[in-house]
PDB file as gemmi writes it, atoms N, CA and C in Angstrom:
CRYST1    1.000    1.000    1.000  90.00  90.00  90.00 P 1                      
ATOM      1  N   MET A   1     -70.119  57.883  15.662  1.00  0.00           N  
ATOM      2  CA  MET A   1     -69.076  57.563  14.743  1.00  0.00           C  
ATOM      3  C   MET A   1     -69.696  57.277  13.369  1.00  0.00           C  
ATOM      4  N   PRO A   2     -69.121  57.878  12.273  1.00  0.00           N  
ATOM      5  CA  PRO A   2     -69.704  57.638  10.961  1.00  0.00           C  
ATOM      6  C   PRO A   2     -69.370  56.228  10.466  1.00  0.00           C  
ATOM      7  N   LYS A   3     -70.317  55.690   9.729  1.00  0.00           N  
ATOM      8  CA  LYS A   3     -70.113  54.364   9.156  1.00  0.00           C  
ATOM      9  C   LYS A   3     -69.224  54.462   7.921  1.00  0.00           C  
ATOM     10  N   VAL A   4     -68.346  53.481   7.772  1.00  0.00           N  
ATOM     11  CA  VAL A   4     -67.485  53.418   6.597  1.00  0.00           C  
ATOM     12  C   VAL A   4     -68.161  52.508   5.586  1.00  0.00           C  
ATOM     13  N   LYS A   5     -68.343  53.043   4.375  1.00  0.00           N  
ATOM     14  CA  LYS A   5     -68.962  52.243   3.328  1.00  0.00           C  
ATOM     15  C   LYS A   5     -67.928  51.258   2.789  1.00  0.00           C  
ATOM     16  N   SER A   6     -68.336  50.003   2.672  1.00  0.00           N  
ATOM     17  CA  SER A   6     -67.417  49.021   2.113  1.00  0.00           C  
ATOM     18  C   SER A   6     -67.870  48.684   0.705  1.00  0.00           C  
ATOM     19  N   SER A   7     -66.912  48.642  -0.180  1.00  0.00           N  
ATOM     20  CA  SER A   7     -67.182  48.352  -1.574  1.00  0.00           C  
ATOM     21  C   SER A   7     -66.890  46.881  -1.831  1.00  0.00           C  
ATOM     22  N   PRO A   8     -67.684  46.232  -2.686  1.00  0.00           N  
ATOM     23  CA  PRO A   8     -67.380  44.822  -2.982  1.00  0.00           C  
ATOM     24  C   PRO A   8     -66.045  44.663  -3.711  1.00  0.00           C  
ATOM     25  N   HIS A   9     -65.553  45.752  -4.277  1.00  0.00           N  
ATOM     26  CA  HIS A   9     -64.300  45.698  -5.021  1.00  0.00           C  
ATOM     27  C   HIS A   9     -63.123  46.229  -4.207  1.00  0.00           C  
ATOM     28  N   ALA A  10     -63.325  46.478  -2.941  1.00  0.00           N  
ATOM     29  CA  ALA A  10     -62.272  47.072  -2.117  1.00  0.00           C  
ATOM     30  C   ALA A  10     -61.037  46.181  -2.049  1.00  0.00           C  
ATOM     31  N   GLU A  11     -61.219  44.879  -1.921  1.00  0.00           N  
ATOM     32  CA  GLU A  11     -60.072  43.970  -1.829  1.00  0.00           C  
ATOM     33  C   GLU A  11     -59.296  43.953  -3.148  1.00  0.00           C  
ATOM     34  N   ILE A  12     -60.024  43.974  -4.256  1.00  0.00           N  
ATOM     35  CA  ILE A  12     -59.372  43.978  -5.567  1.00  0.00           C  
ATOM     36  C   ILE A  12     -58.578  45.262  -5.748  1.00  0.00           C  
ATOM     37  N   LEU A  13     -59.198  46.382  -5.359  1.00  0.00           N  
ATOM     38  CA  LEU A  13     -58.503  47.660  -5.487  1.00  0.00           C  
ATOM     39  C   LEU A  13     -57.282  47.726  -4.586  1.00  0.00           C  
ATOM     40  N   ALA A  14     -57.386  47.180  -3.382  1.00  0.00           N  
ATOM     41  CA  ALA A  14     -56.249  47.177  -2.461  1.00  0.00           C  
ATOM     42  C   ALA A  14     -55.115  46.333  -3.026  1.00  0.00           C  
ATOM     43  N   TYR A  15     -55.462  45.186  -3.611  1.00  0.00           N  
ATOM     44  CA  TYR A  15     -54.440  44.329  -4.216  1.00  0.00           C  
ATOM     45  C   TYR A  15     -53.779  45.034  -5.399  1.00  0.00           C  
ATOM     46  N   ALA A  16     -54.601  45.660  -6.247  1.00  0.00           N  
ATOM     47  CA  ALA A  16     -54.057  46.382  -7.399  1.00  0.00           C  
ATOM     48  C   ALA A  16     -53.132  47.500  -6.944  1.00  0.00           C  
ATOM     49  N   LEU A  17     -53.537  48.213  -5.905  1.00  0.00           N  
ATOM     50  CA  LEU A  17     -52.711  49.302  -5.384  1.00  0.00           C  
ATOM     51  C   LEU A  17     -51.367  48.784  -4.874  1.00  0.00           C  
ATOM     52  N   SER A  18     -51.398  47.695  -4.127  1.00  0.00           N  
ATOM     53  CA  SER A  18     -50.131  47.163  -3.604  1.00  0.00           C  
ATOM     54  C   SER A  18     -49.234  46.672  -4.739  1.00  0.00           C  
ATOM     55  N   HIS A  19     -49.833  46.065  -5.768  1.00  0.00           N  
ATOM     56  CA  HIS A  19     -49.055  45.596  -6.914  1.00  0.00           C  
ATOM     57  C   HIS A  19     -48.425  46.771  -7.666  1.00  0.00           C  
ATOM     58  N   LEU A  20     -49.189  47.825  -7.877  1.00  0.00           N  
ATOM     59  CA  LEU A  20     -48.657  49.002  -8.566  1.00  0.00           C  
ATOM     60  C   LEU A  20     -47.550  49.671  -7.757  1.00  0.00           C  
ATOM     61  N   GLU A  21     -47.697  49.672  -6.436  1.00  0.00           N  
ATOM     62  CA  GLU A  21     -46.639  50.250  -5.596  1.00  0.00           C  
ATOM     63  C   GLU A  21     -45.361  49.429  -5.694  1.00  0.00           C  
ATOM     64  N   GLN A  22     -45.491  48.105  -5.799  1.00  0.00           N  
ATOM     65  CA  GLN A  22     -44.313  47.257  -5.981  1.00  0.00           C  
ATOM     66  C   GLN A  22     -43.641  47.546  -7.313  1.00  0.00           C  
ATOM     67  N   GLU A  23     -44.437  47.704  -8.377  1.00  0.00           N  
ATOM     68  CA  GLU A  23     -43.875  48.042  -9.683  1.00  0.00           C  
ATOM     69  C   GLU A  23     -43.167  49.388  -9.637  1.00  0.00           C  
ATOM     70  N   ARG A  24     -43.777  50.365  -8.956  1.00  0.00           N  
ATOM     71  CA  ARG A  24     -43.162  51.682  -8.829  1.00  0.00           C  
ATOM     72  C   ARG A  24     -41.818  51.575  -8.134  1.00  0.00           C  
ATOM     73  N   ASP A  25     -41.748  50.771  -7.071  1.00  0.00           N  
ATOM     74  CA  ASP A  25     -40.493  50.610  -6.339  1.00  0.00           C  
ATOM     75  C   ASP A  25     -39.425  49.948  -7.212  1.00  0.00           C  
ATOM     76  N   ALA A  26     -39.839  48.963  -8.024  1.00  0.00           N  
ATOM     77  CA  ALA A  26     -38.883  48.292  -8.916  1.00  0.00           C  
ATOM     78  C   ALA A  26     -38.367  49.265  -9.970  1.00  0.00           C  
ATOM     79  N   ILE A  27     -39.259  50.086 -10.522  1.00  0.00           N  
ATOM     80  CA  ILE A  27     -38.850  51.075 -11.525  1.00  0.00           C  
ATOM     81  C   ILE A  27     -37.926  52.112 -10.892  1.00  0.00           C  
ATOM     82  N   GLN A  28     -38.238  52.535  -9.671  1.00  0.00           N  
ATOM     83  CA  GLN A  28     -37.387  53.508  -8.988  1.00  0.00           C  
ATOM     84  C   GLN A  28     -36.001  52.922  -8.742  1.00  0.00           C  
ATOM     85  N   ALA A  29     -35.934  51.633  -8.409  1.00  0.00           N  
ATOM     86  CA  ALA A  29     -34.635  50.984  -8.200  1.00  0.00           C  
ATOM     87  C   ALA A  29     -33.836  50.976  -9.504  1.00  0.00           C  
ATOM     88  N   LYS A  30     -34.511  50.711 -10.641  1.00  0.00           N  
ATOM     89  CA  LYS A  30     -33.823  50.732 -11.931  1.00  0.00           C  
ATOM     90  C   LYS A  30     -33.334  52.137 -12.270  1.00  0.00           C  
ATOM     91  N   ILE A  31     -34.158  53.139 -11.978  1.00  0.00           N  
ATOM     92  CA  ILE A  31     -33.764  54.533 -12.231  1.00  0.00           C  
ATOM     93  C   ILE A  31     -32.537  54.874 -11.407  1.00  0.00           C  
ATOM     94  N   ASN A  32     -32.541  54.479 -10.137  1.00  0.00           N  
ATOM     95  CA  ASN A  32     -31.393  54.762  -9.269  1.00  0.00           C  
ATOM     96  C   ASN A  32     -30.130  54.064  -9.786  1.00  0.00           C  
ATOM     97  N   HIS A  33     -30.287  52.837 -10.296  1.00  0.00           N  
ATOM     98  CA  HIS A  33     -29.139  52.105 -10.836  1.00  0.00           C  
ATOM     99  C   HIS A  33     -28.567  52.835 -12.051  1.00  0.00           C  
ATOM    100  N   ILE A  34     -29.428  53.285 -12.944  1.00  0.00           N  
ATOM    101  CA  ILE A  34     -28.969  54.006 -14.138  1.00  0.00           C  
ATOM    102  C   ILE A  34     -28.302  55.313 -13.750  1.00  0.00           C  
ATOM    103  N   LYS A  35     -28.868  56.020 -12.786  1.00  0.00           N  
ATOM    104  CA  LYS A  35     -28.253  57.267 -12.327  1.00  0.00           C  
ATOM    105  C   LYS A  35     -26.874  57.003 -11.757  1.00  0.00           C  
ATOM    106  N   GLN A  36     -26.730  55.897 -11.045  1.00  0.00           N  
ATOM    107  CA  GLN A  36     -25.429  55.542 -10.481  1.00  0.00           C  
ATOM    108  C   GLN A  36     -24.428  55.243 -11.588  1.00  0.00           C  
ATOM    109  N   GLU A  37     -24.894  54.547 -12.665  1.00  0.00           N  
ATOM    110  CA  GLU A  37     -24.017  54.245 -13.793  1.00  0.00           C  
ATOM    111  C   GLU A  37     -23.581  55.523 -14.506  1.00  0.00           C  
ATOM    112  N   LEU A  38     -24.478  56.487 -14.581  1.00  0.00           N  
ATOM    113  CA  LEU A  38     -24.178  57.733 -15.287  1.00  0.00           C  
ATOM    114  C   LEU A  38     -23.389  58.722 -14.436  1.00  0.00           C  
ATOM    115  N   LYS A  39     -23.233  58.423 -13.173  1.00  0.00           N  
ATOM    116  CA  LYS A  39     -22.527  59.334 -12.272  1.00  0.00           C  
ATOM    117  C   LYS A  39     -21.108  59.554 -12.791  1.00  0.00           C  
ATOM    118  N   GLY A  40     -20.757  60.781 -12.981  1.00  0.00           N  
ATOM    119  CA  GLY A  40     -19.427  61.115 -13.453  1.00  0.00           C  
ATOM    120  C   GLY A  40     -19.335  61.232 -14.963  1.00  0.00           C  
ATOM    121  N   ILE A  41     -20.378  60.793 -15.679  1.00  0.00           N  
ATOM    122  CA  ILE A  41     -20.371  60.932 -17.134  1.00  0.00           C  
ATOM    123  C   ILE A  41     -21.116  62.208 -17.474  1.00  0.00           C  
ATOM    124  N   ARG A  42     -20.455  63.089 -18.194  1.00  0.00           N  
ATOM    125  CA  ARG A  42     -21.106  64.347 -18.558  1.00  0.00           C  
ATOM    126  C   ARG A  42     -21.782  64.195 -19.909  1.00  0.00           C  
ATOM    127  N   ILE A  43     -23.039  64.597 -19.962  1.00  0.00           N  
ATOM    128  CA  ILE A  43     -23.780  64.603 -21.215  1.00  0.00           C  
ATOM    129  C   ILE A  43     -24.708  65.802 -21.172  1.00  0.00           C  
ATOM    130  N   SER A  44     -24.720  66.556 -22.241  1.00  0.00           N  
ATOM    131  CA  SER A  44     -25.554  67.747 -22.256  1.00  0.00           C  
ATOM    132  C   SER A  44     -27.018  67.346 -22.374  1.00  0.00           C  
ATOM    133  N   PRO A  45     -27.941  68.113 -21.790  1.00  0.00           N  
ATOM    134  CA  PRO A  45     -29.355  67.784 -21.880  1.00  0.00           C  
ATOM    135  C   PRO A  45     -29.849  67.712 -23.318  1.00  0.00           C  
ATOM    136  N   ALA A  46     -29.328  68.556 -24.207  1.00  0.00           N  
ATOM    137  CA  ALA A  46     -29.746  68.532 -25.604  1.00  0.00           C  
ATOM    138  C   ALA A  46     -29.331  67.222 -26.261  1.00  0.00           C  
ATOM    139  N   ARG A  47     -28.135  66.739 -25.950  1.00  0.00           N  
ATOM    140  CA  ARG A  47     -27.649  65.486 -26.532  1.00  0.00           C  
ATOM    141  C   ARG A  47     -28.447  64.306 -25.972  1.00  0.00           C  
ATOM    142  N   ALA A  48     -28.811  64.364 -24.691  1.00  0.00           N  
ATOM    143  CA  ALA A  48     -29.605  63.285 -24.101  1.00  0.00           C  
ATOM    144  C   ALA A  48     -30.971  63.207 -24.758  1.00  0.00           C  
ATOM    145  N   VAL A  49     -31.590  64.352 -25.008  1.00  0.00           N  
ATOM    146  CA  VAL A  49     -32.900  64.384 -25.658  1.00  0.00           C  
ATOM    147  C   VAL A  49     -32.779  63.885 -27.086  1.00  0.00           C  
ATOM    148  N   ALA A  50     -31.721  64.261 -27.778  1.00  0.00           N  
ATOM    149  CA  ALA A  50     -31.528  63.828 -29.157  1.00  0.00           C  
ATOM    150  C   ALA A  50     -31.316  62.321 -29.214  1.00  0.00           C  
ATOM    151  N   ALA A  51     -30.644  61.762 -28.214  1.00  0.00           N  
ATOM    152  CA  ALA A  51     -30.391  60.322 -28.199  1.00  0.00           C  
ATOM    153  C   ALA A  51     -31.671  59.543 -27.946  1.00  0.00           C  
ATOM    154  N   VAL A  52     -32.556  60.082 -27.122  1.00  0.00           N  
ATOM    155  CA  VAL A  52     -33.789  59.384 -26.778  1.00  0.00           C  
ATOM    156  C   VAL A  52     -34.863  59.643 -27.811  1.00  0.00           C  
ATOM    157  N   GLY A  53     -34.899  60.842 -28.355  1.00  0.00           N  
ATOM    158  CA  GLY A  53     -35.889  61.179 -29.377  1.00  0.00           C  
ATOM    159  C   GLY A  53     -36.835  62.245 -28.879  1.00  0.00           C  
ATOM    160  N   PRO A  54     -37.498  62.927 -29.794  1.00  0.00           N  
ATOM    161  CA  PRO A  54     -38.375  64.023 -29.405  1.00  0.00           C  
ATOM    162  C   PRO A  54     -39.618  63.557 -28.659  1.00  0.00           C  
ATOM    163  N   ALA A  55     -40.098  62.335 -28.903  1.00  0.00           N  
ATOM    164  CA  ALA A  55     -41.299  61.849 -28.224  1.00  0.00           C  
ATOM    165  C   ALA A  55     -41.070  61.755 -26.723  1.00  0.00           C  
ATOM    166  N   ALA A  56     -39.888  61.287 -26.319  1.00  0.00           N  
ATOM    167  CA  ALA A  56     -39.590  61.161 -24.899  1.00  0.00           C  
ATOM    168  C   ALA A  56     -39.424  62.533 -24.263  1.00  0.00           C  
ATOM    169  N   ALA A  57     -38.932  63.494 -25.006  1.00  0.00           N  
ATOM    170  CA  ALA A  57     -38.756  64.839 -24.468  1.00  0.00           C  
ATOM    171  C   ALA A  57     -40.105  65.481 -24.177  1.00  0.00           C  
ATOM    172  N   GLU A  58     -41.125  65.099 -24.940  1.00  0.00           N  
ATOM    173  CA  GLU A  58     -42.450  65.655 -24.749  1.00  0.00           C  
ATOM    174  C   GLU A  58     -43.233  64.900 -23.688  1.00  0.00           C  
ATOM    175  N   GLY A  59     -42.645  63.862 -23.116  1.00  0.00           N  
ATOM    176  CA  GLY A  59     -43.325  63.119 -22.079  1.00  0.00           C  
ATOM    177  C   GLY A  59     -44.039  61.881 -22.582  1.00  0.00           C  
ATOM    178  N   GLU A  60     -44.003  61.628 -23.869  1.00  0.00           N  
ATOM    179  CA  GLU A  60     -44.636  60.445 -24.422  1.00  0.00           C  
ATOM    180  C   GLU A  60     -43.687  59.275 -24.258  1.00  0.00           C  
ATOM    181  N   SER A  61     -44.261  58.074 -24.192  1.00  0.00           N  
ATOM    182  CA  SER A  61     -43.397  56.913 -24.091  1.00  0.00           C  
ATOM    183  C   SER A  61     -42.829  56.605 -25.465  1.00  0.00           C  
ATOM    184  N   ALA A  62     -41.574  56.208 -25.475  1.00  0.00           N  
ATOM    185  CA  ALA A  62     -40.910  55.880 -26.732  1.00  0.00           C  
ATOM    186  C   ALA A  62     -39.869  54.823 -26.452  1.00  0.00           C  
ATOM    187  N   ASP A  63     -39.589  53.994 -27.438  1.00  0.00           N  
ATOM    188  CA  ASP A  63     -38.512  53.027 -27.297  1.00  0.00           C  
ATOM    189  C   ASP A  63     -37.206  53.791 -27.271  1.00  0.00           C  
ATOM    190  N   ILE A  64     -36.381  53.477 -26.307  1.00  0.00           N  
ATOM    191  CA  ILE A  64     -35.121  54.189 -26.172  1.00  0.00           C  
ATOM    192  C   ILE A  64     -34.082  53.517 -27.048  1.00  0.00           C  
ATOM    193  N   ALA A  65     -33.588  54.253 -28.014  1.00  0.00           N  
ATOM    194  CA  ALA A  65     -32.547  53.753 -28.902  1.00  0.00           C  
ATOM    195  C   ALA A  65     -31.430  54.785 -28.903  1.00  0.00           C  
ATOM    196  N   VAL A  66     -30.458  54.551 -28.068  1.00  0.00           N  
ATOM    197  CA  VAL A  66     -29.360  55.496 -27.940  1.00  0.00           C  
ATOM    198  C   VAL A  66     -28.387  55.260 -29.085  1.00  0.00           C  
ATOM    199  N   GLU A  67     -28.105  56.294 -29.828  1.00  0.00           N  
ATOM    200  CA  GLU A  67     -27.187  56.192 -30.944  1.00  0.00           C  
ATOM    201  C   GLU A  67     -25.835  56.762 -30.543  1.00  0.00           C  
ATOM    202  N   ALA A  68     -24.798  56.139 -31.031  1.00  0.00           N  
ATOM    203  CA  ALA A  68     -23.453  56.625 -30.754  1.00  0.00           C  
ATOM    204  C   ALA A  68     -23.213  57.893 -31.560  1.00  0.00           C  
ATOM    205  N   PRO A  69     -22.409  58.787 -31.036  1.00  0.00           N  
ATOM    206  CA  PRO A  69     -22.100  59.995 -31.804  1.00  0.00           C  
ATOM    207  C   PRO A  69     -21.350  59.618 -33.069  1.00  0.00           C  
ATOM    208  N   PRO A  70     -21.500  60.396 -34.130  1.00  0.00           N  
ATOM    209  CA  PRO A  70     -20.828  60.056 -35.385  1.00  0.00           C  
ATOM    210  C   PRO A  70     -19.311  60.059 -35.211  1.00  0.00           C  
ATOM    211  N   ARG A  71     -18.671  59.102 -35.885  1.00  0.00           N  
ATOM    212  CA  ARG A  71     -17.217  58.999 -35.792  1.00  0.00           C  
ATOM    213  C   ARG A  71     -16.561  60.100 -36.606  1.00  0.00           C  
ATOM    214  N   LYS A  72     -15.381  60.478 -36.152  1.00  0.00           N  
ATOM    215  CA  LYS A  72     -14.605  61.454 -36.917  1.00  0.00           C  
ATOM    216  C   LYS A  72     -14.041  60.762 -38.142  1.00  0.00           C  
ATOM    217  N   LYS A  73     -13.920  61.499 -39.222  1.00  0.00           N  
ATOM    218  CA  LYS A  73     -13.375  60.941 -40.454  1.00  0.00           C  
ATOM    219  C   LYS A  73     -11.890  60.684 -40.260  1.00  0.00           C  
ATOM    220  N   ARG A  74     -11.488  59.451 -40.588  1.00  0.00           N  
ATOM    221  CA  ARG A  74     -10.077  59.109 -40.465  1.00  0.00           C  
ATOM    222  C   ARG A  74      -9.362  59.489 -41.752  1.00  0.00           C  
ATOM    223  N   ILE A  75      -8.212  60.067 -41.603  1.00  0.00           N  
ATOM    224  CA  ILE A  75      -7.445  60.516 -42.761  1.00  0.00           C  
ATOM    225  C   ILE A  75      -6.201  59.650 -42.884  1.00  0.00           C  
ATOM    226  N   LEU A  76      -6.040  59.027 -44.058  1.00  0.00           N  
ATOM    227  CA  LEU A  76      -4.862  58.209 -44.322  1.00  0.00           C  
ATOM    228  C   LEU A  76      -3.840  59.015 -45.109  1.00  0.00           C  
ATOM    229  N   SER A  77      -2.605  58.698 -44.842  1.00  0.00           N  
ATOM    230  CA  SER A  77      -1.551  59.351 -45.619  1.00  0.00           C  
ATOM    231  C   SER A  77      -1.504  58.721 -47.004  1.00  0.00           C  
ATOM    232  N   GLU A  78      -0.842  59.396 -47.917  1.00  0.00           N  
ATOM    233  CA  GLU A  78      -0.694  58.891 -49.292  1.00  0.00           C  
ATOM    234  C   GLU A  78       0.033  57.545 -49.284  1.00  0.00           C  
ATOM    235  N   ALA A  79       1.066  57.416 -48.454  1.00  0.00           N  
ATOM    236  CA  ALA A  79       1.833  56.170 -48.387  1.00  0.00           C  
ATOM    237  C   ALA A  79       0.945  55.026 -47.866  1.00  0.00           C  
ATOM    238  N   ALA A  80       0.124  55.312 -46.882  1.00  0.00           N  
ATOM    239  CA  ALA A  80      -0.759  54.279 -46.333  1.00  0.00           C  
ATOM    240  C   ALA A  80      -1.774  53.818 -47.381  1.00  0.00           C  
ATOM    241  N   ARG A  81      -2.326  54.759 -48.131  1.00  0.00           N  
ATOM    242  CA  ARG A  81      -3.276  54.400 -49.196  1.00  0.00           C  
ATOM    243  C   ARG A  81      -2.605  53.510 -50.237  1.00  0.00           C  
ATOM    244  N   LYS A  82      -1.351  53.827 -50.588  1.00  0.00           N  
ATOM    245  CA  LYS A  82      -0.622  53.022 -51.585  1.00  0.00           C  
ATOM    246  C   LYS A  82      -0.359  51.620 -51.055  1.00  0.00           C  
ATOM    247  N   ARG A  83       0.026  51.498 -49.780  1.00  0.00           N  
ATOM    248  CA  ARG A  83       0.259  50.172 -49.194  1.00  0.00           C  
ATOM    249  C   ARG A  83      -1.023  49.341 -49.201  1.00  0.00           C  
ATOM    250  N   ILE A  84      -2.133  49.959 -48.829  1.00  0.00           N  
ATOM    251  CA  ILE A  84      -3.414  49.255 -48.803  1.00  0.00           C  
ATOM    252  C   ILE A  84      -3.811  48.822 -50.213  1.00  0.00           C  
ATOM    253  N   ALA A  85      -3.656  49.705 -51.180  1.00  0.00           N  
ATOM    254  CA  ALA A  85      -3.998  49.381 -52.570  1.00  0.00           C  
ATOM    255  C   ALA A  85      -3.135  48.234 -53.081  1.00  0.00           C  
ATOM    256  N   ALA A  86      -1.833  48.268 -52.783  1.00  0.00           N  
ATOM    257  CA  ALA A  86      -0.936  47.211 -53.245  1.00  0.00           C  
ATOM    258  C   ALA A  86      -1.313  45.873 -52.610  1.00  0.00           C  
ATOM    259  N   ALA A  87      -1.625  45.878 -51.338  1.00  0.00           N  
ATOM    260  CA  ALA A  87      -2.015  44.646 -50.657  1.00  0.00           C  
ATOM    261  C   ALA A  87      -3.306  44.089 -51.247  1.00  0.00           C  
ATOM    262  N   GLN A  88      -4.260  44.955 -51.534  1.00  0.00           N  
ATOM    263  CA  GLN A  88      -5.518  44.501 -52.120  1.00  0.00           C  
ATOM    264  C   GLN A  88      -5.304  43.934 -53.520  1.00  0.00           C  
ATOM    265  N   LYS A  89      -4.422  44.556 -54.302  1.00  0.00           N  
ATOM    266  CA  LYS A  89      -4.118  44.042 -55.641  1.00  0.00           C  
ATOM    267  C   LYS A  89      -3.485  42.657 -55.546  1.00  0.00           C  
ATOM    268  N   ARG A  90      -2.592  42.456 -54.549  1.00  0.00           N  
ATOM    269  CA  ARG A  90      -1.985  41.135 -54.359  1.00  0.00           C  
ATOM    270  C   ARG A  90      -3.059  40.098 -54.004  1.00  0.00           C  
ATOM    271  N   ARG A  91      -3.993  40.480 -53.100  1.00  0.00           N  
ATOM    272  CA  ARG A  91      -5.056  39.545 -52.717  1.00  0.00           C  
ATOM    273  C   ARG A  91      -5.909  39.158 -53.917  1.00  0.00           C  
ATOM    274  N   TRP A  92      -6.270  40.139 -54.737  1.00  0.00           N  
ATOM    275  CA  TRP A  92      -7.092  39.842 -55.915  1.00  0.00           C  
ATOM    276  C   TRP A  92      -6.322  38.987 -56.916  1.00  0.00           C  
ATOM    277  N   ALA A  93      -5.038  39.241 -57.071  1.00  0.00           N  
ATOM    278  CA  ALA A  93      -4.227  38.438 -57.990  1.00  0.00           C  
ATOM    279  C   ALA A  93      -4.201  36.983 -57.529  1.00  0.00           C  
ATOM    280  N   GLU A  94      -4.029  36.750 -56.224  1.00  0.00           N  
ATOM    281  CA  GLU A  94      -4.049  35.394 -55.686  1.00  0.00           C  
ATOM    282  C   GLU A  94      -5.419  34.757 -55.896  1.00  0.00           C  
ATOM    283  N   HIS A  95      -6.468  35.521 -55.698  1.00  0.00           N  
ATOM    284  CA  HIS A  95      -7.830  35.011 -55.880  1.00  0.00           C  
ATOM    285  C   HIS A  95      -8.050  34.576 -57.337  1.00  0.00           C  
ATOM    286  N   ARG A  96      -7.632  35.428 -58.265  1.00  0.00           N  
ATOM    287  CA  ARG A  96      -7.794  35.099 -59.690  1.00  0.00           C  
ATOM    288  C   ARG A  96      -6.959  33.871 -60.070  1.00  0.00           C  
ATOM    289  N   LYS A  97      -5.764  33.765 -59.469  1.00  0.00           N  
ATOM    290  CA  LYS A  97      -4.895  32.624 -59.730  1.00  0.00           C  
ATOM    291  C   LYS A  97      -5.565  31.322 -59.273  1.00  0.00           C  
ATOM    292  N   LYS A  98      -6.196  31.374 -58.109  1.00  0.00           N  
ATOM    293  CA  LYS A  98      -6.894  30.190 -57.595  1.00  0.00           C  
ATOM    294  C   LYS A  98      -8.102  29.857 -58.474  1.00  0.00           C  
ATOM    295  N   GLN A  99      -8.792  30.874 -58.965  1.00  0.00           N  
ATOM    296  CA  GLN A  99      -9.953  30.650 -59.821  1.00  0.00           C  
ATOM    297  C   GLN A  99      -9.531  29.936 -61.112  1.00  0.00           C  
ATOM    298  N   LYS A 100      -8.410  30.332 -61.700  1.00  0.00           N  
ATOM    299  CA  LYS A 100      -7.937  29.714 -62.937  1.00  0.00           C  
ATOM    300  C   LYS A 100      -7.471  28.275 -62.682  1.00  0.00           C  
ATOM    301  N   ALA A 101      -6.904  27.998 -61.503  1.00  0.00           N  
ATOM    302  CA  ALA A 101      -6.399  26.675 -61.186  1.00  0.00           C  
ATOM    303  C   ALA A 101      -7.541  25.680 -60.984  1.00  0.00           C  
ATOM    304  N   GLU A 102      -8.679  26.130 -60.592  1.00  0.00           N  
ATOM    305  CA  GLU A 102      -9.827  25.229 -60.313  1.00  0.00           C  
ATOM    306  C   GLU A 102     -10.543  24.841 -61.528  1.00  0.00           C  
TER     307      GLU A 102                                                      
END                                                                             
């Protein structure tokens, strides 16, 4: 029977290996949780890469900063703009009135 060489660092390496396996399992659990959250949400791969950034797409680690898609421009009617302008003019008039009273 061949002899097995024992290394003085074998216990340290075994401990490190078990610790890394625990970290891997924790990360896998987080990945599974995120996949479950995303289940049913459709997102194109190009949009996912754009949200994460080009560094993550290349396999490099990067801080994940997901940006919301740009909002659509809201269009107000002419009447709504006039109402808003009139209300703002009233607010400023009241403000100026209070300034003069003080």
